[in-house]
Structure formats: structure tokens, C-alpha cells
C-alpha positions as CSV (number, residue, x, y, z in Angstrom):
1,M,36.2,59.2,-45.5
2,A,39.1,59.1,-47.8
3,D,41.6,57.0,-48.1
4,Q,45.5,57.4,-47.2
5,V,46.8,59.1,-50.5
6,T,43.8,61.2,-51.0
7,T,44.0,62.5,-47.4
8,R,47.6,63.3,-48.0
9,L,47.1,65.2,-51.1
10,C,43.9,67.1,-50.4
11,V,45.5,68.3,-46.8
12,W,48.4,69.9,-49.0
13,I,45.9,71.3,-51.2
14,V,44.1,73.1,-48.3
15,K,47.4,73.7,-46.6
16,S,48.6,75.7,-49.9
17,H,45.4,77.5,-49.7
18,F,44.1,78.3,-46.3
19,G,47.0,77.3,-43.7
20,D,48.2,74.9,-41.3
21,I,45.1,75.0,-38.9
22,I,42.8,74.3,-41.4
23,A,44.8,71.7,-42.8
24,S,45.0,70.0,-39.5
25,V,41.6,70.0,-39.3
26,V,41.2,68.8,-42.7
27,N,43.5,66.0,-41.8
28,V,40.9,64.6,-39.2
29,L,37.9,65.1,-41.4
30,A,39.1,63.2,-44.0
31,S,40.6,60.2,-42.4
32,R,38.4,59.5,-39.6
33,G,34.7,60.7,-41.4
34,R,32.2,62.7,-40.1
35,L,32.5,63.8,-36.4
36,T,30.7,66.2,-34.4
37,F,32.1,69.3,-32.9
38,R,33.2,68.0,-29.7
39,Q,34.9,65.2,-31.4
40,L,36.5,67.4,-33.9
41,V,38.2,69.3,-30.6
42,V,39.3,65.9,-29.2
43,F,41.1,64.5,-32.0
44,T,42.7,68.1,-33.1
45,K,43.6,69.4,-29.9
46,I,43.0,72.7,-31.2
47,R,40.8,75.8,-29.4
48,P,37.1,75.4,-30.3
49,R,37.0,79.2,-31.2
50,A,39.6,78.0,-34.1
51,I,37.8,75.4,-35.0
52,R,34.6,77.0,-35.3
53,A,36.0,79.6,-37.4
54,T,38.0,76.8,-39.4
55,L,34.2,75.2,-39.7
56,L,32.9,78.3,-41.2
57,V,35.8,79.0,-43.7
58,L,35.5,75.4,-45.1
59,T,31.8,75.6,-45.6
60,Q,32.1,79.3,-47.1
61,H,34.2,77.2,-49.6
62,S,32.1,74.4,-49.8
63,L,34.3,72.2,-48.8
64,L,32.3,71.2,-45.7
65,W,29.3,69.3,-45.4
66,H,27.0,69.2,-42.1
67,S,23.8,68.1,-41.0
68,S,22.0,67.3,-37.9
69,S,22.1,64.1,-36.3
70,T,18.9,63.7,-36.4
71,S,18.7,62.9,-39.9
72,A,17.7,59.8,-41.6
73,S,21.5,59.1,-42.4
74,N,22.9,60.2,-39.3
75,N,21.0,57.6,-37.2
76,V,23.9,56.2,-36.7
77,L,27.1,55.7,-34.3
78,L,29.9,57.9,-35.0
79,G,33.3,57.6,-33.2
80,G,32.0,54.5,-31.6
81,K,29.6,57.0,-29.8
82,E,25.8,57.9,-30.3
83,T,25.5,61.6,-30.6
84,D,23.0,63.5,-28.9
85,E,19.9,64.4,-30.4
86,G,19.9,67.2,-33.0
87,E,24.0,67.3,-32.5
88,E,25.4,68.6,-35.6
89,V,28.1,66.4,-37.5
90,F,30.6,68.0,-40.1
91,E,31.6,65.9,-43.0
92,F,35.0,66.7,-45.4
93,N,34.0,67.1,-49.3
94,V,37.1,65.7,-51.0
95,D,35.4,65.8,-54.8
96,E,35.3,69.6,-54.3
97,C,39.0,70.1,-53.0
98,L,40.7,68.0,-55.6
99,L,39.2,70.3,-58.1
100,R,41.0,73.4,-56.3
101,L,43.8,71.7,-58.8
102,R,42.2,73.2,-61.2
103,F,41.5,76.7,-60.3
104,G,44.5,78.3,-62.6
105,K,42.8,76.4,-66.0
106,Y,39.7,77.5,-64.9
107,L,40.8,81.2,-64.7
108,L,42.7,81.0,-68.3
109,I,39.1,79.7,-69.8
110,A,37.3,82.5,-68.2
111,K,40.0,84.9,-69.8
112,E,39.6,83.2,-72.9
113,L,35.4,82.9,-73.0
114,F,34.4,86.3,-71.3
115,G,38.0,88.4,-71.3
116,D,39.6,90.3,-68.6
117,D,36.4,91.4,-66.3
118,G,35.5,87.5,-66.8
119,L,38.7,86.9,-65.6
120,L,38.4,89.3,-62.8
121,L,34.7,88.0,-61.4
122,V,35.9,84.6,-61.7
123,Q,38.8,85.1,-59.6
124,T,37.3,86.8,-56.7
125,I,34.1,84.7,-56.5
126,L,37.0,81.6,-56.1
127,D,38.8,83.5,-53.5
128,H,35.6,83.9,-51.3
129,G,34.2,80.6,-52.2
130,R,30.3,82.3,-52.6
131,L,29.4,86.2,-52.8
132,R,25.9,87.5,-53.6
133,F,25.6,90.3,-56.2
134,S,25.4,92.9,-53.9
135,D,28.7,91.8,-52.6
136,L,30.5,92.2,-56.0
137,E,30.5,96.3,-56.1
138,S,33.0,96.3,-52.6
139,K,35.0,93.4,-54.2
140,I,35.5,94.7,-57.8
141,P,35.1,97.9,-57.7
142,E,36.9,98.3,-61.0
143,L,33.6,97.0,-62.8
144,D,30.4,99.4,-63.1
145,R,26.9,97.9,-62.2
146,S,25.6,97.7,-65.9
147,T,29.2,96.0,-66.7
148,R,28.8,93.4,-63.5
149,Q,25.2,92.7,-64.3
150,K,25.8,91.8,-67.8
151,L,28.6,89.8,-67.2
152,V,27.0,87.8,-64.4
153,R,23.9,87.4,-66.4
154,K,25.7,85.9,-69.6
155,M,27.9,83.8,-67.1
156,L,24.3,82.4,-65.2
157,Q,22.9,81.7,-68.7
158,R,25.8,79.5,-69.9
159,R,25.9,78.0,-66.4
160,F,29.6,79.0,-65.7
161,L,28.1,80.4,-62.1
162,K,25.2,78.9,-60.2
163,S,23.2,79.8,-57.4
164,T,23.8,77.8,-54.2
165,S,21.7,77.6,-51.1
166,E,21.6,76.0,-47.5
167,Y,20.2,72.8,-49.1
168,M,23.5,72.0,-51.2
169,N,25.5,72.6,-47.8
170,K,24.3,68.8,-47.0
171,S,26.3,65.7,-48.7
172,R,24.6,64.0,-51.5
173,T,23.8,61.0,-49.3
174,D,22.1,63.0,-46.9
175,R,19.9,64.3,-49.2
176,L,19.3,61.4,-51.0
177,A,18.5,59.7,-47.3
178,E,16.2,62.5,-46.3
179,M,14.2,62.3,-49.7
180,E,13.8,58.9,-49.4
181,H,12.2,59.0,-46.3
182,K,9.7,61.4,-47.1
183,V,8.8,59.2,-50.1
184,L,8.6,56.1,-47.8
185,T,6.6,58.6,-44.9
186,M,4.2,59.8,-47.9
187,E,3.5,56.4,-49.1
188,S,2.8,55.0,-45.5
189,K,0.3,57.7,-45.1
190,N,-1.7,57.5,-48.2
191,N,-1.6,53.2,-48.0
192,S,-3.7,51.3,-45.5
193,A,-2.4,50.4,-42.1
194,A,-2.1,46.7,-43.4
195,S,0.1,47.5,-46.3
196,S,2.2,50.0,-44.4
197,S,2.9,47.5,-41.6
198,A,4.6,45.0,-44.6
199,L,8.2,45.5,-45.2
200,A,8.7,46.7,-48.7
201,S,10.5,44.5,-51.0
202,A,13.7,45.1,-52.9
203,K,12.1,45.8,-56.0
204,R,9.9,48.8,-54.6
205,L,12.9,50.1,-52.3
206,G,15.0,50.4,-55.8
207,E,12.0,52.0,-57.4
208,I,11.8,54.6,-54.1
209,R,15.7,55.2,-54.8
210,I,14.8,56.4,-58.3
211,L,11.6,58.6,-57.2
212,A,13.9,60.1,-54.7
213,E,16.7,60.9,-56.9
214,E,14.7,62.6,-59.4
215,K,12.8,64.9,-56.7
216,M,17.0,65.5,-55.5
217,K,17.9,66.6,-59.0
218,K,14.8,68.4,-59.2
219,L,15.3,70.3,-56.0
220,E,19.2,70.6,-57.2
221,E,18.4,72.3,-60.8
222,E,15.8,74.8,-58.7
223,A,18.5,75.6,-56.0
224,A,20.6,76.4,-59.0
225,S,18.8,78.7,-60.9
226,L,17.4,81.2,-58.1
227,A,19.6,84.0,-58.9
228,L,17.8,84.6,-62.5
229,K,14.3,85.9,-62.3
230,G,11.9,85.9,-65.3
231,S,14.8,83.8,-67.1
232,E,12.3,82.4,-69.4
233,S,11.6,83.9,-72.8
234,S,8.2,86.0,-72.5
235,K,7.0,88.8,-74.8
236,T,6.0,91.8,-73.6
237,S,2.8,93.1,-74.7
238,N,2.6,96.8,-74.1
239,S,5.7,97.3,-76.8
240,V,5.8,101.0,-78.5
241,K,5.5,99.9,-82.1
242,G,3.5,96.7,-81.2
243,K,6.2,94.1,-81.4
244,G,7.1,92.1,-78.8
245,R,10.3,91.9,-76.9
246,E,12.3,89.4,-75.0
247,R,12.2,90.0,-71.4
248,V,15.8,90.4,-69.8
249,P,15.9,88.2,-66.6
250,T,17.2,90.1,-63.4
251,I,19.8,89.0,-61.2
252,D,18.3,88.0,-57.5
253,E,20.7,90.4,-55.2
254,A,20.3,88.2,-52.4
255,V,20.9,84.9,-53.8
256,W,24.4,83.5,-53.2
257,L,26.5,83.0,-56.1
258,R,29.4,80.3,-56.9
259,V,31.4,78.9,-59.4
260,N,29.7,76.1,-61.5
261,F,32.5,73.7,-61.7
262,T,31.0,71.5,-64.0
263,A,30.8,74.0,-66.8
264,F,34.7,74.5,-66.8
265,N,35.4,70.7,-66.8
266,I,33.2,70.3,-69.6
267,Q,35.6,72.9,-71.4
268,I,38.6,71.1,-70.4
269,R,37.1,67.6,-71.7
270,N,36.1,69.1,-75.1
271,S,39.9,70.6,-75.4
272,L,40.9,67.0,-74.8
273,I,38.9,65.7,-77.1
274,E,40.1,67.9,-79.9
275,E,43.9,67.0,-78.5
276,A,42.5,63.5,-78.9
277,A,41.3,63.8,-82.6
278,R,44.6,66.4,-83.7
279,A,46.9,63.4,-82.3
280,R,45.1,60.5,-83.7
281,Y,44.5,62.1,-87.2
282,N,45.7,65.7,-87.7
283,E,44.6,69.4,-87.6
284,G,41.5,69.5,-90.0
285,A,40.3,66.9,-87.9
286,A,40.6,68.5,-84.8
287,A,39.2,71.7,-86.3
288,V,36.2,69.9,-87.5
289,M,35.7,68.2,-83.8
290,R,36.1,71.6,-82.5
291,A,33.0,73.0,-84.5
292,I,31.0,70.1,-83.6
293,L,31.4,70.4,-79.5
294,I,31.2,74.6,-80.1
295,G,27.8,74.0,-81.8
296,T,26.6,71.7,-79.1
297,E,27.8,73.4,-76.2
298,E,24.5,74.3,-74.8
299,S,23.3,70.3,-74.5
300,Q,26.5,69.3,-72.9
301,L,25.2,69.6,-69.1
302,S,27.3,67.1,-67.5
303,L,30.3,64.9,-68.1
304,S,28.6,61.9,-67.9
305,D,26.3,62.6,-70.9
306,L,26.7,59.6,-73.6
307,R,26.7,61.7,-76.4
308,T,26.3,65.6,-77.6
309,E,23.0,66.2,-79.4
310,S,22.6,65.7,-83.0
311,I,24.1,68.8,-85.4
312,N,23.8,69.1,-89.4
313,S,26.7,69.8,-91.7
314,H,25.2,73.4,-91.8
315,S,25.7,74.2,-88.3
316,I,29.0,72.7,-88.4
317,M,30.3,74.8,-91.2
318,Q,29.0,78.2,-89.5
319,E,31.3,77.1,-86.1
320,I,34.4,76.5,-88.2
321,Q,36.9,79.9,-88.6
322,E,36.6,81.3,-91.7
323,D,40.4,81.6,-92.2
324,R,40.6,77.6,-91.6
325,D,41.8,75.6,-94.9
326,L,40.5,72.0,-94.7
327,S,42.1,70.5,-97.8
328,V,45.6,71.0,-96.1
329,G,44.7,67.7,-94.3
330,L,43.2,65.2,-97.0
331,A,45.0,64.0,-100.1
332,G,43.5,63.9,-103.6
333,K,43.5,65.3,-107.3
334,N,42.4,68.4,-107.3
335,I,41.4,68.3,-103.3
336,S,42.3,72.5,-102.9
337,A,39.3,73.3,-105.5
338,S,36.7,71.2,-104.0
339,P,33.9,73.5,-102.0
340,M,34.0,73.5,-98.2
341,S,30.9,71.3,-97.8
342,S,32.8,68.4,-99.5
343,L,35.6,68.6,-97.6
344,L,33.5,68.8,-94.2
345,K,32.1,65.5,-95.6
346,E,34.9,63.6,-96.0
347,Y,36.1,64.8,-92.4
348,I,32.7,63.7,-91.0
349,H,33.4,60.1,-92.6
350,I,36.7,59.9,-91.2
351,L,36.0,60.6,-87.8
352,S,32.5,58.5,-88.0
353,G,34.7,55.4,-88.8
354,S,36.4,53.4,-86.2
355,D,40.0,51.5,-86.6
356,A,38.4,48.3,-86.0
357,S,36.1,48.9,-89.3
358,W,39.1,50.1,-91.6
359,A,41.2,47.1,-90.6
360,A,38.1,44.7,-91.3
361,A,37.7,46.6,-94.8
362,S,41.4,46.2,-95.6
363,N,41.5,42.5,-94.5
364,G,38.6,41.7,-96.9
365,G,35.5,41.7,-94.5
366,G,35.7,41.3,-90.5
367,T,38.4,39.3,-89.0
368,N,38.2,38.0,-85.7
369,A,41.0,40.3,-84.6
370,G,38.6,43.2,-85.9
371,A,35.7,42.3,-84.2
372,G,37.7,41.9,-80.7
373,A,39.1,45.5,-81.4
374,S,35.7,46.9,-82.2
375,Q,34.5,45.1,-78.8
376,G,37.5,46.6,-76.5
377,G,36.5,50.0,-76.8
378,M,40.0,51.1,-78.1
379,A,39.0,51.6,-81.7
380,K,35.7,53.3,-81.0
381,P,34.9,56.6,-83.6
382,F,34.8,59.8,-82.4
383,L,31.3,60.7,-84.2
384,T,28.3,58.7,-85.4
385,Y,25.4,59.4,-87.7
386,S,22.2,59.9,-86.4
387,S,19.4,57.3,-87.8
388,S,15.9,58.0,-88.4
389,S,14.8,55.4,-85.5
390,G,17.0,57.6,-82.8
391,G,19.9,54.9,-82.8
392,T,23.4,55.4,-83.7
393,T,25.3,54.1,-86.7
394,T,29.2,54.2,-87.8
395,V,30.6,53.6,-90.8
396,G,31.5,50.3,-90.3
397,G,27.9,49.3,-89.4
398,G,25.8,50.0,-92.8
399,T,24.2,53.3,-93.7
400,G,25.1,55.4,-91.6
401,S,26.9,58.3,-93.9
402,G,23.5,58.7,-95.7
403,S,22.5,60.7,-92.5
404,S,23.1,64.3,-92.6
405,K,23.5,64.5,-88.5
406,V,26.0,63.6,-86.1
407,H,27.0,63.5,-82.8
408,V,29.7,63.0,-80.7
409,E,30.1,59.5,-78.8
410,F,31.7,60.4,-75.2
411,G,32.3,56.7,-74.6
412,G,34.8,55.6,-77.2
413,V,36.6,59.0,-76.3
414,Y,37.1,58.3,-72.8
415,R,38.7,54.6,-73.5
416,R,40.6,56.0,-75.7
417,L,42.1,59.0,-73.1
418,K,41.9,56.8,-70.1
419,Q,44.1,54.1,-72.2
420,A,46.2,56.9,-73.4
421,V,47.6,57.7,-69.7
422,L,47.4,54.0,-68.9
423,D,50.3,53.2,-71.7
424,G,51.9,56.0,-70.9
425,Y,52.3,54.8,-67.1
426,I,52.9,51.1,-68.2
427,R,55.8,52.1,-70.8
428,E,57.8,54.2,-68.2
429,R,57.6,51.3,-65.5
430,W,58.0,48.1,-67.7
431,G,58.7,49.3,-71.6
432,L,57.4,48.9,-74.6
433,L,56.5,44.9,-74.7
434,A,54.5,45.4,-71.7
435,V,52.6,48.1,-73.4
436,R,52.1,45.4,-76.3
437,V,50.6,42.8,-74.0
438,V,47.8,45.3,-72.5
439,R,46.9,46.5,-75.9
440,I,46.1,42.8,-77.3
441,L,44.3,42.2,-74.0
442,L,42.4,45.5,-74.6
443,S,41.7,45.0,-78.0
444,M,40.9,41.1,-78.4
445,G,40.0,40.1,-74.7
446,K,41.0,37.1,-72.8
447,M,43.7,35.2,-73.7
448,D,45.6,32.4,-72.6
449,E,49.6,32.9,-72.4
450,K,50.5,30.6,-75.3
451,Q,47.8,32.5,-77.4
452,L,49.5,35.8,-76.1
453,A,52.8,35.1,-76.5
454,K,51.9,34.1,-80.1
455,V,50.2,37.0,-80.9
456,A,52.4,39.6,-79.3
457,M,55.4,37.8,-81.1
458,I,57.3,37.4,-77.7
459,S,59.0,34.3,-76.7
460,P,57.2,32.5,-73.9
461,D,59.9,33.0,-71.5
462,D,59.6,36.6,-71.5
463,V,56.0,36.9,-71.7
464,R,55.9,34.6,-68.5
465,P,57.7,37.1,-66.2
466,L,56.2,40.0,-67.5
467,I,52.9,38.8,-67.1
468,S,53.4,38.3,-63.7
469,V,54.9,41.8,-63.1
470,L,51.7,43.0,-64.6
471,S,49.3,40.8,-62.5
472,L,50.9,41.9,-59.0
473,S,50.8,45.3,-60.4
474,S,46.7,44.8,-60.4
475,I,47.0,45.9,-64.2
476,V,46.3,42.3,-65.5
477,S,43.8,39.9,-64.2
478,L,43.2,36.2,-64.4
479,Q,40.4,34.3,-65.2
480,E,40.6,30.4,-63.9
481,V,37.7,28.4,-66.0
482,P,38.3,24.5,-64.7
483,K,37.2,21.7,-67.2
484,G,36.0,19.7,-63.9
485,K,34.4,19.8,-60.6
486,D,37.6,18.9,-58.7
487,F,39.2,22.3,-59.6
488,M,42.5,20.8,-60.2
489,P,45.2,23.1,-61.4
490,S,46.2,20.5,-64.5
491,R,42.9,20.6,-65.5
492,T,41.6,24.6,-65.3
493,S,42.5,26.7,-68.4
494,Y,44.0,30.6,-67.2
495,F,42.9,33.7,-69.3
496,W,44.8,36.7,-69.2
497,Y,42.5,40.1,-69.5
498,V,42.5,43.6,-68.6
499,D,40.1,45.4,-66.5
500,L,40.0,49.0,-67.5
501,A,38.6,50.4,-64.8
502,R,40.8,48.3,-62.2
503,A,43.7,49.3,-64.0
504,T,42.7,53.3,-64.0
505,K,42.7,52.8,-60.4
506,V,45.6,51.8,-59.5
507,V,47.2,54.5,-62.2
508,L,44.5,57.3,-60.6
509,E,46.3,56.3,-56.9
510,T,49.9,56.6,-58.2
511,L,49.3,60.1,-59.5
512,L,47.5,61.2,-56.7
513,K,50.7,60.1,-54.7
514,T,52.6,62.3,-57.3
515,M,50.8,65.4,-57.3
516,A,50.9,65.4,-53.0
517,N,55.2,64.7,-53.7
518,I,55.3,67.5,-56.0
519,M,53.5,70.1,-53.4
520,E,55.5,68.8,-50.6
521,R,58.4,69.3,-52.7
522,K,57.5,72.8,-53.5
523,A,57.1,73.2,-50.1
524,A,60.3,72.3,-49.1
525,E,62.2,74.2,-51.8
526,S,60.3,77.4,-50.4
527,E,61.1,77.0,-47.0
528,M,64.5,76.4,-47.2
529,P,66.1,79.0,-44.4
530,V,68.1,81.2,-46.6
531,L,65.8,81.4,-49.7
532,K,63.0,82.0,-47.4
533,T,64.3,85.0,-45.8
534,L,65.4,85.9,-49.5
535,L,61.9,85.9,-50.8
536,E,60.7,88.0,-47.7
537,A,63.4,90.6,-48.5
538,R,62.0,90.7,-52.4
539,N,58.3,91.1,-51.3
540,R,59.6,94.5,-49.4
541,T,58.6,97.8,-51.3
542,D,61.7,99.0,-51.5
543,V,63.5,95.8,-53.2
544,A,60.2,95.3,-55.7
545,E,60.8,98.6,-57.0
546,D,64.8,98.4,-57.1
547,E,66.0,95.2,-57.3
548,S,69.6,96.3,-57.7
549,L,69.4,96.4,-53.6
550,L,69.9,92.5,-54.1
551,T,73.4,91.2,-54.8
552,I,74.4,89.2,-57.5
553,P,74.5,85.8,-55.9
554,E,70.9,86.6,-54.3
555,K,69.7,87.0,-57.9
556,Q,71.4,84.2,-59.1
557,L,69.7,81.8,-56.4
558,L,66.3,83.4,-56.8
559,Q,66.9,82.6,-60.5
560,R,67.8,79.2,-60.2
561,W,64.4,78.6,-57.7
562,E,62.5,80.2,-60.4
563,E,63.5,77.4,-63.0
564,K,62.5,75.0,-60.4
565,M,59.4,76.3,-59.8
566,M,58.5,76.5,-63.4
567,K,59.3,73.1,-63.6
568,F,57.2,71.8,-61.1
569,N,54.3,73.8,-62.4
570,V,54.9,72.1,-65.8
571,L,54.9,68.5,-64.1
572,E,51.7,69.6,-61.9
573,T,50.0,70.2,-64.9
574,R,50.7,67.2,-67.0
575,V,49.8,65.3,-63.9
576,D,46.6,66.8,-63.3
577,E,45.5,66.2,-66.9
578,A,45.7,62.7,-66.3
579,I,44.3,62.6,-62.8
580,F,41.4,64.8,-64.6
581,I,40.8,61.8,-67.1
582,L,41.3,59.2,-64.9
583,R,38.8,60.4,-62.2
584,E,36.7,62.9,-63.7
585,L,35.7,61.0,-67.2
586,P,33.7,58.2,-66.4
587,L,33.4,54.5,-68.4
588,L,30.1,55.5,-70.0
589,D,30.3,51.9,-72.0
590,A,32.3,49.7,-69.1
């Protein structure tokens, strides 16, 4: 079950992709939670035949979860009435629906990495939700069989495509509940009757959940790797010249294929990190960051990874473009004559130094403000050196520069990106003074009103109303510290602080509402009677071949409409980027 803002956005997404009938079913499912088929008929007031076709379409595009009411997680009351034995229940997949906002970006990434053929393949699979390899021949007749095999095999090996099965049609909650039930059942069979009759402790239930999550993750990985047969690298013993050859994995044509959105999201994440390095430093630092991310791409499996694998300077140099001149972004005597390896070390040293460490060094060793900034997370470095003990060290932390391997710290970068979105939101609504207050609270932690006014160099009369407005909007939170047991206001200290997770949640809700407003406005602009008739006339074959059939006022009206749509698309792209940063990137060091 989704909240009202998310439900409205999902309905508009589904309406733009599938139509009004499916959007009506999605509206009921997203707002009411999991329902049975009979309940869907009652709430939507749509014919059962149409609902049955709608459920098939949503399942085909992985927008719907379904499971039997006899499962462990469905042994509950649904809609106030208990379901019959074995009756199927349906639940809308909100996360999968919101990913459809980035289908255009996914296609651009596919074209950049795999060319026009990759673009056509990804677009075809996105249009149909999931396809078998044998179905691609009729869907993509432009590509011959050998080209399709090479392309699909390459995208499967790089994890841009994955296989799916009936097991993945259940929600993660259902799969986890069933796996926990299996683990408990196996333990009750293996243990004695006396121990099985006792209730499991909270500690044991936590261990069972961890074990169930590990087994479920293993099953998901097996389901995602069913498409390639013999994917492991093995040597054939009967080669012609006695030299072994790597076995080429074959594609199982009976397995269903779908797009792996996680791999595309990782590409979007990496481009955002590159842009953040460019905005913080210069073009050379962005080129080095891009090379590091490309060199460690195989180890990047999820957006929740803490860091990339370690990479040395030689591997980074291989990924940097040959025409890239790293000396442009550095200042120094005879810097242009320095070798590539020295320039690379300078950039790595810059990227691995936090803002707090440089501030502490310039202030003569470590002030409280510098320590607070380091703890705040906003000034953490992009890179950290790999120590011999397996930990990480930064430039400000000691002997990190003696190591030859570095890795990207995603936690600090995510906080930078989230704070940039938060700063833009606060600046637009309350001005620069509010941004200054929030940044100080994020960097230095909890502060009372007088101390905040002193550090921010703002008069107390201006700080008080500003803090009140930020508190009402849930951007700033209040911590009460009583000096006695009576909790008297006069004997209580009040400290203000910023909970980044809570603040970003408020901003995310506003962005989701904005995205829904943009989609509604685009639909309203296109549904105007005069413009709708004109668009239908332009789609006719005779008008498409000869636009001179349109009058000058009609052409001007179409031009104004296209300019509006272009502005809406640009705004939609910017809002979606902010939604991606706040919703998809986790706070790893929170």
C-alpha cells in the first residue's frame, strides 16, 4: 500500500503507458493494498474479463505481485474479510512502476554502451515486459540470429539483462515469509519434541531471518542466471592444436528475459558521481573518477554497496582516454611536463582528501569545527586508500597516501548528492539564510539558538522565525535536554539539529507531487479540443508526407505546443534526477 502522493504518481505513469482502464485498477491496488480478484471487481466496478486482462498485462511487465492466500504471509484478513482457502491475492509493485520514469535514460545508456542494436533490443524488451530469446526473431526481424545471440549474451554477461521465473512474481515479503517458514519447519523436524514445543527466542528469530534472507538471495541469483548455460569458464580437452579454448556460454531459449534495472541505475549513479567530482573540483578530477568507476564496474552489483573494490594506479591509467590532458586542471611549475603517473597521483591525493582535513590543516591542526564537519558527512572524501589490514584511510587520517590502491566511498558521495538536492529545495523556498543555517547544523551537529545565531552571523531576531519555519516543514528537528526531573521549560535546554533522512523524505514527497503535476499538465495540454483534433490530423499519412496541407495558424499552434512539451520534458528530467538521488541512493553512513 502506497501513500496518496505516490499512488497519484503511479496512476499517471500507468495511464500514460497503458491507458485508463489499467490505471483505474492500479489506483485501487496502490491505495488499498493487496486484494483478491473478487474485491477488485467490487472496488473498480469493471467487468471481470477486463480486470483479468489487466492483471495479465501488469504481471507481464512485473508491475504486479500475486500469491496464494494459503502462504505464510497471507494468513491475515484482507479488506476486512477472510479470504477463502487457496484464493489468490494481488499487490501492486510501486518500486517497479516508479522505475518507468527512467526508461528514456535506460535507452540512452543502451545506445551508448551497445549501439543502435542494443537500443533496439532493450526497447523491444521494455515494450513487452519480458520475452524469450526465441520470441526476439519475430519482434526484431532487423537483426539476424548471430547478431542477436552475441548481443543478448553480452548484455547477460554484463548484467544489463537477466532471466526471470515464476518465483520472482511473488513479493519480497512473501518470499521471505515462506523461506522463514521452511527454515522453522526444518528445525522442528530435526529437533526433539521438547525443544520444538518451546517458543523461539527473539535472538533465534533474528538468526532465522538472516538465514532465510541468505537462502532467498541465493535463489534470486539462481533465477537471474538461468538464461546462460555453461557460463563458467572451462577448458575443452579435445582442441585441435592442444590449446584449451574457453567455452562460449549458450542461451536457453525457453527462459524469459527482462531488463535488469539495477545495472542501468548503477550507470546513472556513476554519471552523477562524475558530475559531482566535476562540480567540486574540475574536469581532470571528473576524468579520473570516471576511469576508476569504469575500472571497478564488474564489482558494482548494487546501489547499496559501501565502496568499490580496490584499484591501482596502473589500471586507472588504462581507463583514462588518451586525448585527456590531466595537467590542465593542476597548477604548478612545469606541470605540463610531468608524467601521466605523477598527475594521476596528484588527482588521487585531491579526491582522497576531505574538506574537513584541508580545513584542519590550514587552521594548524584540528579545530572543533573541522571535527564536526567530518562527522557531519558532508565533507567526506570521494576516495579512500586501501590499507594493508583491509580498512580504509584518508589523507587527513595518516599514512593513506603510501598505499597504491584506492576505492570510491559511496557513503560520503551519496550524502553530498542528497545535501545538494536539499540545499536547492531550501534555497528556492526560504532563501540563502536558511541554507546557511541548515549547512551549519549538518556540519556541526546540535546547537542551541544563541550559538547558531553566533556561528551563522545572523541576528537572533532573524534566526528565531527562520528556525520555526524550518521546524514546521520538518527540515530541522528539536532535541530537548532537561536539567532536572521536573521537565520545566525554564530548566530545559533546546538544541536544533538536522535529521538528513527525515529532511530528504519531506523533499522527496514534494518532488513526487511535482512529477505528478507535470504529467497531469502535459496530459491536459494535449487533451485540448482544438489541439487534439490538430494532432490527430497531423498523424494522418497525407499530412505527414506533406505538411503544407496545414494552415499557418495550425503550424504556429503546433510549434507552441512542441515548445511547451520540450520545457515540460526538461523539467521532468531534472525532477526525476532529484527523485533518483533521494529515493534510490541509500544513506549508507547514517
